C-alpha positions as CSV (number, residue, x, y, z in Angstrom):
1,M,2.0,-20.0,11.3
2,S,2.1,-15.9,10.8
3,S,1.0,-13.7,13.6
4,T,-2.0,-12.6,11.2
5,A,-2.8,-16.1,11.0
6,F,-2.8,-16.9,14.6
7,I,-4.8,-13.7,14.9
8,Y,-7.6,-15.2,12.5
9,N,-7.9,-18.4,14.2
10,E,-8.0,-17.0,17.7
11,L,-10.7,-14.4,16.8
12,S,-12.8,-17.2,14.4
13,S,-12.7,-19.4,17.1
14,L,-14.1,-16.7,19.7
15,Y,-16.8,-15.7,17.1
16,E,-17.8,-19.4,16.6
17,R,-18.0,-19.9,20.2
18,L,-20.1,-16.8,20.7
19,D,-22.2,-17.6,17.6
20,I,-21.3,-14.4,15.9
21,E,-21.5,-14.5,11.9
22,A,-18.9,-11.9,11.4
23,G,-15.4,-13.3,10.0
24,A,-11.9,-12.5,11.3
25,S,-10.9,-10.9,8.1
26,E,-14.3,-9.0,7.9
27,T,-13.3,-7.7,11.4
28,H,-9.9,-6.8,10.6
29,G,-11.1,-5.2,7.2
30,V,-13.6,-3.0,9.1
31,I,-11.0,-1.9,11.6
32,T,-8.8,-1.0,8.9
33,G,-11.1,0.9,7.1
34,L,-11.6,2.9,9.9
35,V,-8.1,3.6,10.6
36,C,-7.8,4.6,6.7
37,S,-10.9,7.3,7.1
38,G,-9.2,8.8,10.3
39,A,-10.9,6.8,13.1
40,D,-9.3,6.9,16.5
41,R,-9.5,4.7,19.2
42,D,-12.7,5.9,20.6
43,S,-14.4,4.6,17.2
44,I,-13.8,0.9,18.5
45,E,-17.2,0.8,19.9
46,D,-18.6,1.6,16.7
47,A,-16.4,-0.8,14.8
48,L,-17.9,-3.8,17.7
49,H,-21.2,-2.8,16.6
50,L,-20.7,-2.8,12.8
51,I,-19.2,-6.4,13.6
52,V,-21.4,-7.9,16.1
53,G,-24.7,-5.8,15.8
54,D,-27.0,-6.0,18.7
55,H,-25.9,-9.5,19.8
56,G,-26.6,-9.0,23.4
57,L,-23.2,-10.0,24.4
58,P,-21.9,-10.2,28.2
59,E,-20.0,-7.1,29.2
60,N,-16.8,-9.1,29.8
61,V,-17.1,-10.7,26.4
62,N,-17.7,-7.1,24.8
63,Q,-14.6,-5.7,26.5
64,A,-12.7,-8.5,25.5
65,L,-13.6,-7.8,21.8
66,S,-13.4,-4.1,22.2
67,T,-9.5,-4.7,23.4
68,I,-8.9,-6.9,20.5
69,M,-10.1,-4.3,18.3
70,M,-8.1,-1.8,19.9
71,E,-5.2,-3.9,19.5
72,L,-6.1,-4.2,15.7
73,H,-6.4,-0.6,15.4
74,D,-3.3,0.3,17.0
75,A,-1.4,-2.5,15.0
76,A,-2.7,-1.1,11.4
77,L,-1.9,2.5,12.6
78,R,1.7,1.9,13.5
79,S,2.3,-0.5,10.4
80,F,0.9,2.7,8.4
81,N,3.2,5.3,9.9
82,N,6.3,3.3,10.0
83,D,9.0,3.0,7.6
84,S,9.1,-0.9,7.0
85,F,5.8,-0.9,5.5
86,D,4.6,-4.1,7.3
87,F,0.9,-3.9,7.2
88,E,-0.8,-7.5,6.8
89,L,-3.9,-8.6,6.2
90,V,-5.6,-11.0,8.8
91,L,-6.2,-13.9,7.1
92,P,-6.2,-17.8,7.3
93,D,-2.8,-19.6,6.9
94,D,-1.8,-19.9,3.6
95,E,-1.7,-23.8,4.0
96,A,-5.5,-23.3,4.6
97,D,-7.9,-24.4,1.5
98,M,-8.6,-22.0,-1.4
99,G,-12.3,-21.7,-0.7
100,K,-11.5,-20.6,2.7
101,R,-8.9,-18.3,2.0
102,T,-10.9,-16.4,-1.0
103,D,-13.8,-15.9,1.5
104,A,-11.7,-14.6,3.8
105,V,-10.1,-12.0,1.1
106,A,-13.9,-11.1,0.4
107,G,-14.8,-10.7,3.8
108,W,-11.7,-8.5,4.6
109,C,-12.9,-6.3,1.4
110,Q,-16.3,-6.3,2.8
111,G,-15.3,-4.8,5.8
112,F,-12.8,-2.5,4.6
113,V,-15.4,-0.7,2.7
114,L,-17.8,-0.7,5.6
115,G,-15.3,0.7,7.8
116,L,-13.9,3.3,5.6
117,L,-17.4,4.5,4.5
118,K,-18.7,4.7,8.0
119,N,-17.2,7.9,8.0
120,D,-19.6,10.4,6.7
121,D,-16.3,12.9,5.5
122,V,-15.2,9.9,3.1
123,S,-16.7,9.4,0.1
124,I,-15.2,7.7,-3.2
125,E,-16.0,10.8,-5.3
126,K,-13.8,12.8,-3.0
127,L,-10.7,10.6,-3.2
128,E,-8.0,11.4,-5.7
129,Q,-8.2,8.9,-9.0
130,D,-5.8,6.6,-7.7
131,A,-7.2,5.9,-4.4
132,A,-10.9,5.7,-5.8
133,E,-10.1,3.5,-8.1
134,I,-8.7,1.1,-5.3
135,V,-11.4,1.3,-3.5
136,R,-13.8,0.5,-6.2
137,D,-11.3,-2.7,-6.9
138,I,-11.8,-3.6,-3.3
139,M,-15.6,-3.4,-3.6
140,V,-15.4,-5.6,-6.7
141,I,-13.2,-8.1,-4.8
142,A,-15.7,-7.9,-2.0
143,E,-17.9,-9.9,-4.2
144,L,-17.4,-13.4,-3.9
145,D,-18.4,-14.4,-7.0
146,F,-15.9,-12.4,-8.6
147,L,-13.2,-14.2,-6.6
148,N,-14.5,-17.7,-7.1
149,E,-14.9,-16.9,-11.0
150,M,-11.4,-15.6,-11.3
151,M,-9.8,-18.7,-9.3
152,N,-11.8,-21.1,-11.1
153,D,-10.5,-19.8,-14.7
154,D,-7.4,-21.6,-14.0
155,D,-7.3,-25.5,-13.4
156,E,-4.1,-25.4,-12.1
157,S,-3.7,-24.6,-8.2
158,Q,-0.6,-22.9,-8.7
159,N,-2.0,-20.2,-10.8
160,E,-4.9,-20.0,-8.2
161,E,-2.4,-19.7,-5.1
162,R,-0.5,-17.0,-7.5
163,S,-3.6,-15.0,-8.1
164,L,-4.7,-14.8,-4.4
165,I,-1.0,-13.5,-3.5
166,E,-1.1,-10.9,-6.1
167,I,-4.7,-9.9,-4.8
168,E,-3.8,-9.8,-1.3
169,E,-0.4,-7.8,-1.9
170,Y,-2.6,-5.5,-4.0
171,L,-5.0,-5.2,-0.9
172,R,-2.1,-4.4,1.4
173,V,-0.7,-1.7,-0.8
174,G,-3.8,-0.4,-1.9
175,A,-4.8,0.1,2.1
176,Q,-1.6,1.7,2.5
177,L,-2.3,4.3,-0.4
178,V,-5.6,5.1,1.1
179,Y,-4.5,5.6,4.2
180,E,-1.7,8.0,3.3
181,E,-4.0,10.0,0.9
182,L,-6.4,10.4,3.5
183,N,-4.2,11.1,6.6
184,P,-1.2,12.9,5.0
185,S,0.3,14.0,8.1
186,K,-1.3,11.8,10.9
187,P,1.0,11.1,13.7
188,T,2.3,7.5,14.5
189,L,1.1,5.9,17.6
190,H,3.1,5.7,20.9
């Protein structure tokens, strides 16, 4: 199991125990969108509110979720700023059923757009053409119906698997490109 699948499972389990509707992938999408928009660690409280809303969680749970989100923030920032290009989406393991995986990809996309556009200084119209196109594509992918239709176009599960992997790779590269456009000289996290 990859480390991102482990994070997905742990965060999903925590949300389930706390009866929080947000998904682990959606959470990572929000954090990634915030990082791309230039948000710093102080924005994590905003992210927590975006994700769990006014759930009235105990302080220790809020603190634990904040810590997890800060770790996701820091990991995304490090990944975007290093030469190894190792940014990964937090998604279920590749062995999970296709429906769960497509739901997670759609959730990640919804979260990414929400986090990215939370910053009032970021708008699709202000982005360069390539980055704007990527954000628009992510908005389309966020529509679960689109993903389900695409996955049902081929009856062969191997083709569905390949299509989903290609979408995941597009999102990974796309997030990197959006980050680089909005943060051309951002220093790395130490």
